[in-house]
Every structure is written in structure tokens, then in C-alpha cells.
C-alpha positions as CSV (number, residue, x, y, z in Angstrom):
1,M,57.8,39.4,132.9
2,A,55.9,42.7,133.1
3,P,57.7,45.9,131.7
4,K,59.0,48.2,134.3
5,K,56.6,51.1,135.0
6,Q,58.0,54.5,134.1
7,K,57.7,57.2,136.7
8,A,55.5,60.2,135.9
9,S,57.6,63.0,134.3
10,S,57.0,65.2,137.3
11,D,58.4,62.5,139.6
12,R,61.6,62.2,137.5
13,L,62.8,65.6,138.8
14,K,61.9,65.0,142.5
15,T,64.8,65.8,144.8
16,P,64.7,64.2,148.2
17,T,64.0,66.8,151.0
18,D,62.9,66.7,154.6
19,L,60.7,69.7,154.0
20,K,57.0,69.1,153.9
21,S,55.8,69.2,150.3
22,N,53.2,71.9,150.8
23,A,55.6,74.2,152.7
24,A,58.4,73.5,150.2
25,M,56.1,74.3,147.3
26,S,55.1,77.6,148.9
27,V,58.8,78.5,149.3
28,A,59.6,77.4,145.7
29,Q,56.7,79.5,144.3
30,G,58.2,82.6,146.1
31,L,61.7,81.8,145.0
32,N,60.5,81.4,141.4
33,K,58.8,84.8,141.6
34,V,62.1,86.2,142.9
35,L,64.0,84.4,140.1
36,A,61.7,85.8,137.4
37,D,62.0,89.3,138.9
38,S,65.8,88.9,139.1
39,Y,66.0,88.2,135.4
40,A,63.6,91.1,134.6
41,L,65.7,93.4,136.8
42,Y,68.9,92.1,135.2
43,L,67.7,92.8,131.7
44,K,66.3,96.2,132.6
45,T,69.6,97.1,134.3
46,K,71.6,96.0,131.2
47,N,69.1,97.9,129.0
48,F,69.8,101.1,131.0
49,H,73.6,100.3,131.0
50,W,73.4,100.2,127.2
51,H,71.3,103.3,126.8
52,V,72.4,105.7,129.5
53,S,73.6,109.1,128.3
54,G,74.5,112.5,129.7
55,P,77.1,114.1,131.9
56,H,77.3,111.2,134.3
57,F,77.5,108.5,131.6
58,R,80.7,106.8,132.7
59,D,79.6,106.5,136.4
60,Y,76.1,105.3,135.6
61,H,77.3,103.0,132.8
62,L,79.8,101.3,135.1
63,M,77.4,101.1,138.1
64,F,74.6,99.6,136.0
65,D,77.0,97.0,134.6
66,E,78.3,96.1,138.1
67,Q,74.7,95.8,139.4
68,A,73.6,93.7,136.5
69,A,76.5,91.3,137.0
70,Q,75.6,91.0,140.7
71,I,71.9,90.3,139.9
72,L,72.8,87.7,137.3
73,A,75.1,85.9,139.7
74,T,72.2,85.4,142.1
75,T,70.0,83.6,139.6
76,D,71.8,80.3,139.7
77,L,71.7,80.3,143.5
78,I,68.0,80.9,143.5
79,A,67.2,78.3,140.9
80,E,69.4,75.7,142.6
81,R,67.7,76.4,145.9
82,V,64.3,75.7,144.3
83,R,65.6,72.3,143.1
84,K,67.1,71.5,146.5
85,T,63.6,71.8,148.0
86,G,62.3,69.2,145.7
87,N,60.6,71.5,143.2
88,V,61.1,72.7,139.6
89,T,62.2,76.2,138.5
90,L,61.6,78.4,135.5
91,R,62.3,77.0,132.1
92,S,62.1,79.8,129.6
93,I,61.7,83.5,128.8
94,G,58.0,82.9,128.6
95,D,58.0,81.3,132.0
96,I,59.9,84.3,133.4
97,G,57.3,86.6,131.9
98,R,54.4,84.6,133.5
99,H,56.1,84.9,137.0
100,Q,57.7,88.4,137.0
101,T,56.1,91.3,138.8
102,I,58.8,93.8,138.0
103,R,57.7,95.6,134.8
104,D,59.8,95.8,131.7
105,N,60.7,99.2,130.3
106,D,60.7,99.3,126.5
107,A,60.7,103.1,126.2
108,D,62.8,104.5,123.3
109,F,64.4,107.0,125.8
110,V,64.6,107.1,129.5
111,S,66.4,109.9,131.3
112,P,69.3,109.0,133.6
113,K,67.4,110.3,136.6
114,D,64.3,108.1,135.7
115,M,66.6,105.1,135.2
116,L,68.1,105.6,138.7
117,D,64.6,106.0,140.3
118,E,63.1,103.1,138.4
119,L,65.9,100.7,139.3
120,R,65.9,101.8,142.9
121,E,62.1,101.1,143.2
122,D,62.5,97.7,141.4
123,N,65.3,96.7,143.8
124,L,63.1,97.7,146.8
125,A,60.3,95.7,145.3
126,L,62.7,92.7,145.1
127,V,63.5,93.3,148.8
128,Q,59.8,93.0,149.7
129,S,59.5,89.7,147.7
130,L,62.7,88.3,149.4
131,R,61.2,89.2,152.8
132,A,58.0,87.3,151.9
133,V,60.1,84.3,150.8
134,K,62.0,84.4,154.1
135,K,58.8,84.4,156.1
136,A,57.5,81.4,154.1
137,A,60.9,79.7,154.6
138,A,60.8,80.3,158.3
139,G,57.3,78.7,158.4
140,A,58.6,75.7,156.5
141,G,61.7,75.3,158.7
142,D,63.9,76.0,155.7
143,N,66.8,77.7,157.3
144,A,69.0,77.5,154.2
145,T,66.5,79.6,152.2
146,E,66.2,82.0,155.1
147,G,70.0,82.5,155.1
148,M,70.1,82.9,151.4
149,T,67.4,85.5,151.3
150,D,69.2,87.5,154.0
151,D,72.2,87.8,151.7
152,L,70.1,88.6,148.6
153,T,68.1,91.2,150.6
154,D,71.4,92.9,151.7
155,Q,72.6,93.0,148.1
156,A,69.3,94.5,146.8
157,E,69.3,97.1,149.6
158,Q,72.8,98.1,148.7
159,R,71.9,98.5,145.1
160,A,68.9,100.6,146.0
161,W,71.1,102.8,148.3
162,F,73.7,103.3,145.6
163,L,71.0,104.2,143.1
164,F,69.4,106.7,145.5
165,E,72.8,108.4,146.3
166,A,73.7,108.6,142.6
167,G,70.4,110.2,141.9
168,R,70.7,113.0,144.5
169,G,70.6,116.2,142.6
170,A,70.6,114.5,139.3
């Protein structure tokens, strides 16, 4: 009796889906970019939470913490959506670094106003990436991803709005 042939390692993680593989791969690539940017934005938001100073310390400290928690809560939804489409998601900090487009901020000091402005711009960049994923999902007939991106877009727009309003006159 011949030994049972093992599946290729990439086949071991295949999840059944009715989405065409090329279309699903395009959606997954977009989602993985959004996932990497979400982790980058989460860590930058926490960094600013830890290092904010000045007369509005308490307000900014609490807002950054709330926003970071909201961003982190989205990461599992995004990664699981990638898996549901029959693809694989990010595996490590290095993988995040290879996919992220939101730039890190390793400066020794960032003024509170610059923190607000940078996070607002990063959230708006995330909105643009989410809109690109929604467009790819629509083309793939992936209505579940479309709906998820609508919710994530609304959250990122709200964060950008709060950051804008908090920065008025700062």
C-alpha cells in the first residue's frame, strides 16, 4: 500500500470559499495591507498615549487610549475575514513591517498638536485603503468584506474627526 500523499503546506490552510481565487486574493492583499496599517496605527496611537504631555494631557491621554483600543479590536475581524476568503494573513511583526504603509514615528519628542495631526492623517490614509478594499470586494462579489469595510471606514472617519476637533486651536 502506497503512503498517503501529504498536501502542500499552502493547501493545509485553504478555507473553502465560493469567491474566485484571483478575486479573493486581491481582496486578501488589500485586507492584509489594512491589517498591517491597523497594527502600525495602533502602536503609534499607544506611543502617543504614553508620551503625550502638556495642558491637555488628560484629555489626549484618554482619547488616544480609547482610539488605540478601538483599532486593536478591528485587527481580529480583519485577519479572520482574510482567512474566510481562503487566504492567509500576517504572521509576525516583520510581516507587518513589509505590508504597512503608515509610517512609524520614533521621534524622542512629538508635540501634542503634531500627534493629533499625524494620527488624523494616518486615520484618513486608512480610510483610503479601506475604500480600495471595498472596491476590490465589490468586484469580487464579496459583500461580507464590503459591509465590514463600511463599519471600519466609519470608525476611522470618527477617529479623524475627533482628532481634528481636539486639535483646533491647540
